[in-house]
C-alpha positions, 0 to 999 in steps of 0.5 A, a space after each residue: 500500500 502507499 504509505 499513509 500515517 495512522 492519522 490519515 487513515 483514521 481521517 479517511 475511515 472516520 475512525 477514532 485512534 486508541 492506544 496510538 502513541 504517535 499518530 504520525 507512524 505510517 502504514 507501508 506494508 500490506 493490509 491483512 485480515 490474517 495475523 499470520 500474514 502480517 509484515 512490518 508496517 502492516 495494518 491488521 483488519 480485525 473481523 469478528 467471524 462465526 468461529 474466530 474473532 480477529 480482535 483476539 489476535 490484535 496483540 499478536 499482529 502488533 507483535 509481528 510488526 503491524 503498525 496498528 489494528 482496524 477494529 470495532 472496539 479498543 484492543 489494548 494495542 494501537 488501533 483505529 476504532 470504527 463502526 464497521 470494518 468492512 465499510 472502513 476497508 472500502 473507504 480506505 481502498 477508494 481513497 488509495 486508488 483515487 490517489 494513484 494513476 492506475 487504470 482500473 480493470 474490473 471483470 465479472 461473469 457467471 463462469 471463468 472470472 478467475 481464469 480470465 483475471 489470471 490471463 489479463 494479469 499476465 498480458 498487462 504485466 508486459 506493459 507495466 506493474 500490475 496488481 491483481 487478486 490472489 485466487 478469487 478475492 472478489 467480494 466486499 472484503 477481498 476487493 479492497 484488500 487487492 486494491 490496497 496492494 497498489 502502489 505509486 508504481 502500479 500501472 494496472 489494477 485488475 479486480 474480479 467482482 462476484 455477486 450473489 444478489 442484485 446490487 453487489 456489483 454496484 456496491 463493489 464498483 462504487 468502492 473502486 470505480 473501473 475504467 474498463 469493465 468486462 462481462 464474460 457471460 451469464 450462466 447458472 451460477 448462484 441461480 438459486 439466489 437470483 431466481 433466473 438468468 434474467 436476474 443474473 444479467 441484471 446483476 452482472 450489468 451493473 458493471 457496465 452501468 458504473 463506467 464513465 463516458 470515457 470508459 470501455 465496456 468489454 462484452 461477450 458478443 456470443 452471449 445474447 444477455 451480455 451483448 444486450 448490456 451495450 444499451 445499459 452503458 454510456 461507455 464505448 463498447 468493445 465486443 469479443 467472441 467468435 461472432 463475425 461482428 466481434 471487434 476482437 474475435 477468434 477464428 479457426 478455433 480448434 483443440 490440439 491433440 492433447 486438448 489445448 485450444 488454438 485459434 487465429 486472433 483478430 483485432 482491429 489492428 492486426 491478426 496473429 495465431 495463438 496456441 495456449 498452454 491451458 486445457 479446454 476449449 472454454 479458455 478460448 472465450 476467456 482468452 478473447 476477453 483478455 485479448 480485448 482488454 489488453 488491446 484496449 490498453 495498448 498491446 498489439 495482436 502479436 504481443 497478445 498472441 505471444 502472451 496468451 500462448 505462454 500464459 499459465 494458471 496462477 490460481 490453484 485447483 483450476 484445470 491444474 494438470 499433474 502427471 504421476 510417474 506411472 502416467 496417470 494424469 490428474 486434472 484438478 478443477 476442484 475449486 468450484 463448479 457450476 453447470 457451464 464450467 462442469 460441462 466445459 471441464 468434461 469436454 476438456 477431459 475427453 479432448 485430453 484423454 483421446 485413446 486413454 481411459 477417462 474418469 470424471 470424479 464429480 460432486 455437488 454444484 451448489 446454489 442452483 435452487 430449484 434447477 439443481 436436479 435438472 442440472 445435475 442430471 444433465 451433467 451426468 447425461 453429458 458424461 455418457 454422451 461424451 463417452 467418458 469411460 468412468 463417472 464417480 459421483 461423490 456425495 449425497 443427494 446431488 451426487 445421486 442425481 449425477 449418477 442417475 442421469 448417467 445411468 438413465 442416459 446410457 444404462 452405464 451400469 458399472 461405468 457410473 458409481 456413487 460413493 459417499 465422500 472423498 475418501 471413498 473416491 480415493 479408495 476406489 481410484 487406488 484400486 482401479 486406476 491404470 497407467 495412462 488414465 486421465 482423471 478429472 476432479 470437479 465440484 463446488 468448493 464446499 465439497 473439498 474434492 481437491 483432497 482426492 488429488 492430494 491423496 492420490 499424488 502424495 506417494 508420487 516421487 516425481 511428476 510434472 505440473 503442466 499448464 504453468 
């Protein structure tokens, strides 16, 4: 963070200093919410959660080097006391970003946000210092924490914005207003909370409504609900996709023999060929979105193509590919799941596994509401239609819907199986995996299916992580 005195911070957030001997002491380190991440000069933001109260760790944070604590009550060490730590973080983030000349790029969408954010970051880093979220810090806490990592040298600030309810993105763009706003897609993620795709589109469109007249709205030309958002913004609109009228488009889209996407990139200033290191055709849309943002910020078609061809994954458990010494390949995409990303991952598995046995180890897709049964059933059926060799459905009711969909689609019998939990899946795979098999593991984060990959790799002595 840019250096600010405790007195300045108190003024920005409307807080009261407590136990601060010298208000001129500066915060120059990162703002953190975990006392284990404190560095010299940090500001420790104390949150009272359901199980852990950060105020209990205030003294430990100061002992570790924090200049002060942002808290809702005095804690016996230097602190700035506020009514609401979340609101205070947001106010501090906005003030810091306003002092900088960084170009703020924000993105949202039902699927692919984190992967696209990682691509944008790797493209823009070629132009200058770029700050972007670690993982998917995309809510009212994570976004300010990311923004507060910006310094005077930061040229680009890339922010991911998530939403569970209408108004969430409006709030986030109010904290750190973007100049470039990207909407990837409107899918089924969180449809249980929103109630339908039209409501999701309403929420995602708050991104482009926030843009200034001299801003840029980057919209998916291949998604009708996103394309229609062009009427909701006063900013200039740039379309990306495979549609013929897209300003930044991909042509001759194909997969390599091992499942990596390749295409011809067209921009308003030139064309170039891209062959990605990532796996799965769904990354084409992510790459075109990132290319559109990068082109707007000054990269040429050739520069973009080289960067996309070299880009890897920056976030864990997102199509993370690891090969065991015996030749079994694991695709760990266990960070999250929704119907669109689940189907894309299955297609990527099949493309990667040509001539090999393929396993889909799948669990619950959360927050689908009344659509849950139909969506899980559809994923199970798709696994059959794609000729996935084995489906292992992990968990309870939703997993049973996956397995039943597969059984009803193809009368798979022993090719689809329901197991109770991650350990049961591990036990099954240990018995039945053969050298050369390809295993996809995917579910919503709450299921914790990354444990399956961890357990099956823990005895490996060597291996290669691809796509990094």
